[in-house]
GUDOMI-704586 format. One record per atom (N, C-alpha, C): residue number from 1; residue in three letters; atom name; x, y, z. Coordinates in steps of 0.05 Angstrom, whole numbers, plus 5000, padded with zeros to 4 digits. Layout:
<recs>
<rec mikol="NUM" vexvex="Ala" kenu="CA" X="X" Y="Y" Z="Z"/>
...
</recs>
This chain:
<recs>
<rec mikol="1" vexvex="Unk" kenu="N" X="5826" Y="9517" Z="2784"/>
<rec mikol="1" vexvex="Unk" kenu="CA" X="5843" Y="9532" Z="2759"/>
<rec mikol="1" vexvex="Unk" kenu="C" X="5844" Y="9567" Z="2747"/>
<rec mikol="2" vexvex="Unk" kenu="N" X="5873" Y="9563" Z="2747"/>
<rec mikol="2" vexvex="Unk" kenu="CA" X="5878" Y="9599" Z="2742"/>
<rec mikol="2" vexvex="Unk" kenu="C" X="5872" Y="9605" Z="2710"/>
<rec mikol="3" vexvex="Unk" kenu="N" X="5851" Y="9613" Z="2702"/>
<rec mikol="3" vexvex="Unk" kenu="CA" X="5837" Y="9620" Z="2684"/>
<rec mikol="3" vexvex="Unk" kenu="C" X="5849" Y="9650" Z="2659"/>
<rec mikol="4" vexvex="Unk" kenu="N" X="5868" Y="9664" Z="2678"/>
<rec mikol="4" vexvex="Unk" kenu="CA" X="5887" Y="9693" Z="2660"/>
<rec mikol="4" vexvex="Unk" kenu="C" X="5900" Y="9680" Z="2639"/>
<rec mikol="5" vexvex="Unk" kenu="N" X="5910" Y="9657" Z="2635"/>
<rec mikol="5" vexvex="Unk" kenu="CA" X="5931" Y="9651" Z="2616"/>
<rec mikol="5" vexvex="Unk" kenu="C" X="5908" Y="9641" Z="2595"/>
<rec mikol="6" vexvex="Unk" kenu="N" X="5914" Y="9654" Z="2576"/>
<rec mikol="6" vexvex="Unk" kenu="CA" X="5892" Y="9649" Z="2552"/>
<rec mikol="6" vexvex="Unk" kenu="C" X="5915" Y="9618" Z="2530"/>
<rec mikol="7" vexvex="Unk" kenu="N" X="5902" Y="9599" Z="2550"/>
<rec mikol="7" vexvex="Unk" kenu="CA" X="5913" Y="9575" Z="2537"/>
<rec mikol="7" vexvex="Unk" kenu="C" X="5891" Y="9564" Z="2528"/>
<rec mikol="8" vexvex="Unk" kenu="N" X="5908" Y="9538" Z="2514"/>
<rec mikol="8" vexvex="Unk" kenu="CA" X="5882" Y="9510" Z="2498"/>
<rec mikol="8" vexvex="Unk" kenu="C" X="5866" Y="9505" Z="2517"/>
<rec mikol="9" vexvex="Unk" kenu="N" X="5888" Y="9498" Z="2540"/>
<rec mikol="9" vexvex="Unk" kenu="CA" X="5875" Y="9484" Z="2561"/>
<rec mikol="9" vexvex="Unk" kenu="C" X="5856" Y="9499" Z="2581"/>
<rec mikol="10" vexvex="Unk" kenu="N" X="5857" Y="9517" Z="2581"/>
<rec mikol="10" vexvex="Unk" kenu="CA" X="5838" Y="9539" Z="2591"/>
<rec mikol="10" vexvex="Unk" kenu="C" X="5800" Y="9533" Z="2581"/>
<rec mikol="11" vexvex="Unk" kenu="N" X="5816" Y="9536" Z="2542"/>
<rec mikol="11" vexvex="Unk" kenu="CA" X="5791" Y="9532" Z="2532"/>
<rec mikol="11" vexvex="Unk" kenu="C" X="5782" Y="9509" Z="2534"/>
<rec mikol="12" vexvex="Unk" kenu="N" X="5791" Y="9488" Z="2540"/>
<rec mikol="12" vexvex="Unk" kenu="CA" X="5779" Y="9461" Z="2531"/>
<rec mikol="12" vexvex="Unk" kenu="C" X="5762" Y="9466" Z="2571"/>
<rec mikol="13" vexvex="Unk" kenu="N" X="5779" Y="9471" Z="2587"/>
<rec mikol="13" vexvex="Unk" kenu="CA" X="5774" Y="9464" Z="2618"/>
<rec mikol="13" vexvex="Unk" kenu="C" X="5745" Y="9485" Z="2615"/>
<rec mikol="14" vexvex="Unk" kenu="N" X="5749" Y="9505" Z="2599"/>
<rec mikol="14" vexvex="Unk" kenu="CA" X="5722" Y="9528" Z="2600"/>
<rec mikol="14" vexvex="Unk" kenu="C" X="5689" Y="9515" Z="2587"/>
<rec mikol="15" vexvex="Unk" kenu="N" X="5694" Y="9502" Z="2559"/>
<rec mikol="15" vexvex="Unk" kenu="CA" X="5684" Y="9492" Z="2554"/>
<rec mikol="15" vexvex="Unk" kenu="C" X="5660" Y="9469" Z="2558"/>
<rec mikol="16" vexvex="Unk" kenu="N" X="5685" Y="9450" Z="2576"/>
<rec mikol="16" vexvex="Unk" kenu="CA" X="5681" Y="9432" Z="2586"/>
<rec mikol="16" vexvex="Unk" kenu="C" X="5662" Y="9437" Z="2603"/>
<rec mikol="17" vexvex="Unk" kenu="N" X="5663" Y="9463" Z="2630"/>
<rec mikol="17" vexvex="Unk" kenu="CA" X="5643" Y="9466" Z="2650"/>
<rec mikol="17" vexvex="Unk" kenu="C" X="5611" Y="9476" Z="2638"/>
<rec mikol="18" vexvex="Unk" kenu="N" X="5618" Y="9496" Z="2614"/>
<rec mikol="18" vexvex="Unk" kenu="CA" X="5599" Y="9507" Z="2598"/>
<rec mikol="18" vexvex="Unk" kenu="C" X="5573" Y="9486" Z="2589"/>
<rec mikol="19" vexvex="Unk" kenu="N" X="5588" Y="9461" Z="2586"/>
<rec mikol="19" vexvex="Unk" kenu="CA" X="5575" Y="9444" Z="2567"/>
<rec mikol="19" vexvex="Unk" kenu="C" X="5557" Y="9417" Z="2586"/>
<rec mikol="20" vexvex="Unk" kenu="N" X="5572" Y="9426" Z="2628"/>
<rec mikol="20" vexvex="Unk" kenu="CA" X="5558" Y="9411" Z="2642"/>
<rec mikol="20" vexvex="Unk" kenu="C" X="5544" Y="9424" Z="2656"/>
<rec mikol="21" vexvex="Unk" kenu="N" X="5548" Y="9454" Z="2658"/>
<rec mikol="21" vexvex="Unk" kenu="CA" X="5529" Y="9465" Z="2677"/>
<rec mikol="21" vexvex="Unk" kenu="C" X="5509" Y="9477" Z="2666"/>
<rec mikol="22" vexvex="Unk" kenu="N" X="5505" Y="9477" Z="2638"/>
<rec mikol="22" vexvex="Unk" kenu="CA" X="5480" Y="9477" Z="2615"/>
<rec mikol="22" vexvex="Unk" kenu="C" X="5465" Y="9449" Z="2608"/>
<rec mikol="23" vexvex="Unk" kenu="N" X="5474" Y="9434" Z="2614"/>
<rec mikol="23" vexvex="Unk" kenu="CA" X="5467" Y="9408" Z="2605"/>
<rec mikol="23" vexvex="Unk" kenu="C" X="5459" Y="9397" Z="2567"/>
<rec mikol="24" vexvex="Unk" kenu="N" X="5489" Y="9407" Z="2562"/>
<rec mikol="24" vexvex="Unk" kenu="CA" X="5474" Y="9417" Z="2535"/>
<rec mikol="24" vexvex="Unk" kenu="C" X="5476" Y="9382" Z="2525"/>
<rec mikol="25" vexvex="Unk" kenu="N" X="5451" Y="9372" Z="2502"/>
<rec mikol="25" vexvex="Unk" kenu="CA" X="5452" Y="9342" Z="2503"/>
<rec mikol="25" vexvex="Unk" kenu="C" X="5468" Y="9341" Z="2476"/>
<rec mikol="26" vexvex="Unk" kenu="N" X="5479" Y="9365" Z="2459"/>
<rec mikol="26" vexvex="Unk" kenu="CA" X="5494" Y="9359" Z="2436"/>
<rec mikol="26" vexvex="Unk" kenu="C" X="5517" Y="9367" Z="2435"/>
<rec mikol="27" vexvex="Unk" kenu="N" X="5521" Y="9348" Z="2456"/>
<rec mikol="27" vexvex="Unk" kenu="CA" X="5555" Y="9357" Z="2466"/>
<rec mikol="27" vexvex="Unk" kenu="C" X="5581" Y="9358" Z="2438"/>
<rec mikol="28" vexvex="Unk" kenu="N" X="5580" Y="9350" Z="2422"/>
<rec mikol="28" vexvex="Unk" kenu="CA" X="5592" Y="9354" Z="2395"/>
<rec mikol="28" vexvex="Unk" kenu="C" X="5595" Y="9373" Z="2385"/>
<rec mikol="29" vexvex="Unk" kenu="N" X="5565" Y="9390" Z="2389"/>
<rec mikol="29" vexvex="Unk" kenu="CA" X="5566" Y="9412" Z="2375"/>
<rec mikol="29" vexvex="Unk" kenu="C" X="5581" Y="9441" Z="2382"/>
<rec mikol="30" vexvex="Unk" kenu="N" X="5600" Y="9436" Z="2406"/>
<rec mikol="30" vexvex="Unk" kenu="CA" X="5607" Y="9452" Z="2428"/>
<rec mikol="30" vexvex="Unk" kenu="C" X="5639" Y="9433" Z="2432"/>
<rec mikol="31" vexvex="Unk" kenu="N" X="5648" Y="9431" Z="2412"/>
<rec mikol="31" vexvex="Unk" kenu="CA" X="5682" Y="9418" Z="2410"/>
<rec mikol="31" vexvex="Unk" kenu="C" X="5701" Y="9444" Z="2425"/>
<rec mikol="32" vexvex="Unk" kenu="N" X="5726" Y="9440" Z="2435"/>
<rec mikol="32" vexvex="Unk" kenu="CA" X="5742" Y="9474" Z="2448"/>
<rec mikol="32" vexvex="Unk" kenu="C" X="5763" Y="9469" Z="2423"/>
<rec mikol="33" vexvex="Unk" kenu="N" X="5756" Y="9451" Z="2396"/>
<rec mikol="33" vexvex="Unk" kenu="CA" X="5774" Y="9460" Z="2374"/>
<rec mikol="33" vexvex="Unk" kenu="C" X="5769" Y="9476" Z="2356"/>
<rec mikol="34" vexvex="Unk" kenu="N" X="5739" Y="9482" Z="2363"/>
<rec mikol="34" vexvex="Unk" kenu="CA" X="5725" Y="9497" Z="2338"/>
<rec mikol="34" vexvex="Unk" kenu="C" X="5725" Y="9534" Z="2357"/>
<rec mikol="35" vexvex="Unk" kenu="N" X="5738" Y="9534" Z="2369"/>
<rec mikol="35" vexvex="Unk" kenu="CA" X="5744" Y="9561" Z="2383"/>
<rec mikol="35" vexvex="Unk" kenu="C" X="5773" Y="9570" Z="2385"/>
<rec mikol="36" vexvex="Unk" kenu="N" X="5773" Y="9589" Z="2372"/>
<rec mikol="36" vexvex="Unk" kenu="CA" X="5805" Y="9616" Z="2378"/>
<rec mikol="36" vexvex="Unk" kenu="C" X="5812" Y="9620" Z="2399"/>
<rec mikol="37" vexvex="Unk" kenu="N" X="5846" Y="9614" Z="2406"/>
<rec mikol="37" vexvex="Unk" kenu="CA" X="5840" Y="9636" Z="2419"/>
<rec mikol="37" vexvex="Unk" kenu="C" X="5842" Y="9662" Z="2420"/>
<rec mikol="38" vexvex="Unk" kenu="N" X="5835" Y="9671" Z="2402"/>
<rec mikol="38" vexvex="Unk" kenu="CA" X="5836" Y="9705" Z="2398"/>
<rec mikol="38" vexvex="Unk" kenu="C" X="5807" Y="9710" Z="2406"/>
<rec mikol="39" vexvex="Unk" kenu="N" X="5782" Y="9687" Z="2416"/>
<rec mikol="39" vexvex="Unk" kenu="CA" X="5756" Y="9696" Z="2427"/>
<rec mikol="39" vexvex="Unk" kenu="C" X="5756" Y="9678" Z="2450"/>
<rec mikol="40" vexvex="Unk" kenu="N" X="5787" Y="9688" Z="2467"/>
<rec mikol="40" vexvex="Unk" kenu="CA" X="5784" Y="9678" Z="2496"/>
<rec mikol="40" vexvex="Unk" kenu="C" X="5769" Y="9704" Z="2514"/>
<rec mikol="41" vexvex="Unk" kenu="N" X="5776" Y="9720" Z="2517"/>
<rec mikol="41" vexvex="Unk" kenu="CA" X="5764" Y="9735" Z="2534"/>
<rec mikol="41" vexvex="Unk" kenu="C" X="5736" Y="9730" Z="2529"/>
<rec mikol="42" vexvex="Unk" kenu="N" X="5719" Y="9733" Z="2507"/>
<rec mikol="42" vexvex="Unk" kenu="CA" X="5693" Y="9740" Z="2500"/>
<rec mikol="42" vexvex="Unk" kenu="C" X="5680" Y="9713" Z="2507"/>
<rec mikol="43" vexvex="Unk" kenu="N" X="5708" Y="9689" Z="2502"/>
<rec mikol="43" vexvex="Unk" kenu="CA" X="5684" Y="9669" Z="2514"/>
<rec mikol="43" vexvex="Unk" kenu="C" X="5695" Y="9661" Z="2557"/>
<rec mikol="44" vexvex="Unk" kenu="N" X="5708" Y="9669" Z="2557"/>
<rec mikol="44" vexvex="Unk" kenu="CA" X="5719" Y="9674" Z="2592"/>
<rec mikol="44" vexvex="Unk" kenu="C" X="5691" Y="9690" Z="2607"/>
<rec mikol="45" vexvex="Unk" kenu="N" X="5682" Y="9714" Z="2595"/>
<rec mikol="45" vexvex="Unk" kenu="CA" X="5657" Y="9715" Z="2609"/>
<rec mikol="45" vexvex="Unk" kenu="C" X="5639" Y="9711" Z="2609"/>
<rec mikol="46" vexvex="Unk" kenu="N" X="5623" Y="9688" Z="2586"/>
<rec mikol="46" vexvex="Unk" kenu="CA" X="5604" Y="9674" Z="2583"/>
<rec mikol="46" vexvex="Unk" kenu="C" X="5618" Y="9652" Z="2604"/>
<rec mikol="47" vexvex="Unk" kenu="N" X="5642" Y="9632" Z="2602"/>
<rec mikol="47" vexvex="Unk" kenu="CA" X="5639" Y="9623" Z="2626"/>
<rec mikol="47" vexvex="Unk" kenu="C" X="5627" Y="9633" Z="2655"/>
<rec mikol="48" vexvex="Unk" kenu="N" X="5637" Y="9653" Z="2657"/>
<rec mikol="48" vexvex="Unk" kenu="CA" X="5646" Y="9674" Z="2684"/>
<rec mikol="48" vexvex="Unk" kenu="C" X="5611" Y="9674" Z="2688"/>
<rec mikol="49" vexvex="Unk" kenu="N" X="5596" Y="9687" Z="2673"/>
<rec mikol="49" vexvex="Unk" kenu="CA" X="5568" Y="9695" Z="2672"/>
<rec mikol="49" vexvex="Unk" kenu="C" X="5556" Y="9660" Z="2686"/>
<rec mikol="50" vexvex="Unk" kenu="N" X="5558" Y="9644" Z="2671"/>
<rec mikol="50" vexvex="Unk" kenu="CA" X="5542" Y="9619" Z="2673"/>
<rec mikol="50" vexvex="Unk" kenu="C" X="5550" Y="9611" Z="2704"/>
<rec mikol="51" vexvex="Unk" kenu="N" X="5573" Y="9608" Z="2713"/>
<rec mikol="51" vexvex="Unk" kenu="CA" X="5588" Y="9602" Z="2732"/>
<rec mikol="51" vexvex="Unk" kenu="C" X="5571" Y="9617" Z="2759"/>
<rec mikol="52" vexvex="Unk" kenu="N" X="5566" Y="9634" Z="2761"/>
<rec mikol="52" vexvex="Unk" kenu="CA" X="5545" Y="9665" Z="2784"/>
<rec mikol="52" vexvex="Unk" kenu="C" X="5510" Y="9653" Z="2780"/>
<rec mikol="53" vexvex="Unk" kenu="N" X="5499" Y="9634" Z="2762"/>
<rec mikol="53" vexvex="Unk" kenu="CA" X="5476" Y="9624" Z="2762"/>
<rec mikol="53" vexvex="Unk" kenu="C" X="5476" Y="9602" Z="2766"/>
<rec mikol="54" vexvex="Unk" kenu="N" X="5450" Y="9600" Z="2787"/>
<rec mikol="54" vexvex="Unk" kenu="CA" X="5447" Y="9563" Z="2788"/>
<rec mikol="54" vexvex="Unk" kenu="C" X="5433" Y="9559" Z="2761"/>
<rec mikol="55" vexvex="Unk" kenu="N" X="5411" Y="9569" Z="2752"/>
<rec mikol="55" vexvex="Unk" kenu="CA" X="5399" Y="9557" Z="2730"/>
<rec mikol="55" vexvex="Unk" kenu="C" X="5384" Y="9579" Z="2708"/>
<rec mikol="56" vexvex="Unk" kenu="N" X="5368" Y="9570" Z="2692"/>
<rec mikol="56" vexvex="Unk" kenu="CA" X="5376" Y="9592" Z="2664"/>
<rec mikol="56" vexvex="Unk" kenu="C" X="5350" Y="9580" Z="2655"/>
<rec mikol="57" vexvex="Unk" kenu="N" X="5343" Y="9601" Z="2649"/>
<rec mikol="57" vexvex="Unk" kenu="CA" X="5310" Y="9602" Z="2622"/>
<rec mikol="57" vexvex="Unk" kenu="C" X="5310" Y="9592" Z="2594"/>
<rec mikol="58" vexvex="Unk" kenu="N" X="5295" Y="9588" Z="2585"/>
<rec mikol="58" vexvex="Unk" kenu="CA" X="5296" Y="9583" Z="2556"/>
<rec mikol="58" vexvex="Unk" kenu="C" X="5313" Y="9600" Z="2541"/>
<rec mikol="59" vexvex="Unk" kenu="N" X="5305" Y="9617" Z="2548"/>
<rec mikol="59" vexvex="Unk" kenu="CA" X="5318" Y="9649" Z="2530"/>
<rec mikol="59" vexvex="Unk" kenu="C" X="5351" Y="9653" Z="2528"/>
<rec mikol="60" vexvex="Unk" kenu="N" X="5349" Y="9649" Z="2560"/>
<rec mikol="60" vexvex="Unk" kenu="CA" X="5379" Y="9648" Z="2561"/>
<rec mikol="60" vexvex="Unk" kenu="C" X="5396" Y="9627" Z="2553"/>
<rec mikol="61" vexvex="Unk" kenu="N" X="5380" Y="9605" Z="2560"/>
<rec mikol="61" vexvex="Unk" kenu="CA" X="5401" Y="9584" Z="2533"/>
<rec mikol="61" vexvex="Unk" kenu="C" X="5396" Y="9590" Z="2514"/>
<rec mikol="62" vexvex="Unk" kenu="N" X="5387" Y="9608" Z="2500"/>
<rec mikol="62" vexvex="Unk" kenu="CA" X="5383" Y="9597" Z="2468"/>
<rec mikol="62" vexvex="Unk" kenu="C" X="5404" Y="9626" Z="2465"/>
<rec mikol="63" vexvex="Unk" kenu="N" X="5406" Y="9654" Z="2482"/>
<rec mikol="63" vexvex="Unk" kenu="CA" X="5413" Y="9675" Z="2476"/>
<rec mikol="63" vexvex="Unk" kenu="C" X="5454" Y="9668" Z="2484"/>
<rec mikol="64" vexvex="Unk" kenu="N" X="5454" Y="9641" Z="2508"/>
<rec mikol="64" vexvex="Unk" kenu="CA" X="5483" Y="9631" Z="2508"/>
<rec mikol="64" vexvex="Unk" kenu="C" X="5498" Y="9607" Z="2485"/>
<rec mikol="65" vexvex="Unk" kenu="N" X="5488" Y="9606" Z="2478"/>
<rec mikol="65" vexvex="Unk" kenu="CA" X="5480" Y="9582" Z="2456"/>
<rec mikol="65" vexvex="Unk" kenu="C" X="5499" Y="9593" Z="2427"/>
<rec mikol="66" vexvex="Unk" kenu="N" X="5472" Y="9617" Z="2425"/>
<rec mikol="66" vexvex="Unk" kenu="CA" X="5481" Y="9625" Z="2402"/>
<rec mikol="66" vexvex="Unk" kenu="C" X="5499" Y="9650" Z="2401"/>
<rec mikol="67" vexvex="Unk" kenu="N" X="5510" Y="9657" Z="2426"/>
<rec mikol="67" vexvex="Unk" kenu="CA" X="5534" Y="9679" Z="2427"/>
<rec mikol="67" vexvex="Unk" kenu="C" X="5556" Y="9661" Z="2424"/>
<rec mikol="68" vexvex="Unk" kenu="N" X="5553" Y="9630" Z="2432"/>
<rec mikol="68" vexvex="Unk" kenu="CA" X="5572" Y="9607" Z="2427"/>
<rec mikol="68" vexvex="Unk" kenu="C" X="5588" Y="9612" Z="2404"/>
<rec mikol="69" vexvex="Unk" kenu="N" X="5567" Y="9595" Z="2396"/>
<rec mikol="69" vexvex="Unk" kenu="CA" X="5561" Y="9594" Z="2364"/>
<rec mikol="69" vexvex="Unk" kenu="C" X="5575" Y="9624" Z="2347"/>
<rec mikol="70" vexvex="Unk" kenu="N" X="5562" Y="9641" Z="2357"/>
<rec mikol="70" vexvex="Unk" kenu="CA" X="5580" Y="9666" Z="2343"/>
<rec mikol="70" vexvex="Unk" kenu="C" X="5614" Y="9669" Z="2344"/>
<rec mikol="71" vexvex="Unk" kenu="N" X="5624" Y="9649" Z="2363"/>
<rec mikol="71" vexvex="Unk" kenu="CA" X="5646" Y="9654" Z="2380"/>
<rec mikol="71" vexvex="Unk" kenu="C" X="5664" Y="9639" Z="2367"/>
<rec mikol="72" vexvex="Unk" kenu="N" X="5662" Y="9608" Z="2356"/>
<rec mikol="72" vexvex="Unk" kenu="CA" X="5664" Y="9583" Z="2335"/>
<rec mikol="72" vexvex="Unk" kenu="C" X="5671" Y="9592" Z="2315"/>
<rec mikol="73" vexvex="Unk" kenu="N" X="5696" Y="9583" Z="2307"/>
<rec mikol="73" vexvex="Unk" kenu="CA" X="5715" Y="9590" Z="2283"/>
<rec mikol="73" vexvex="Unk" kenu="C" X="5697" Y="9571" Z="2257"/>
</recs>
């Protein structure tokens, strides 16, 4: 998928991939509609960082979820 374009479809794709990769238990907490296109680049940075790693420590997971929470509208 081409993530160069700042689109709602790309945001939905990245959020779904983040939820799957991090195995988020409460998936409703990360709803793609909660993210504006204004935060697209920050969300893409998080997505790309997550895709590069195969596992995460508890503190890393906490930091990622905290950052995602800050990006929500």
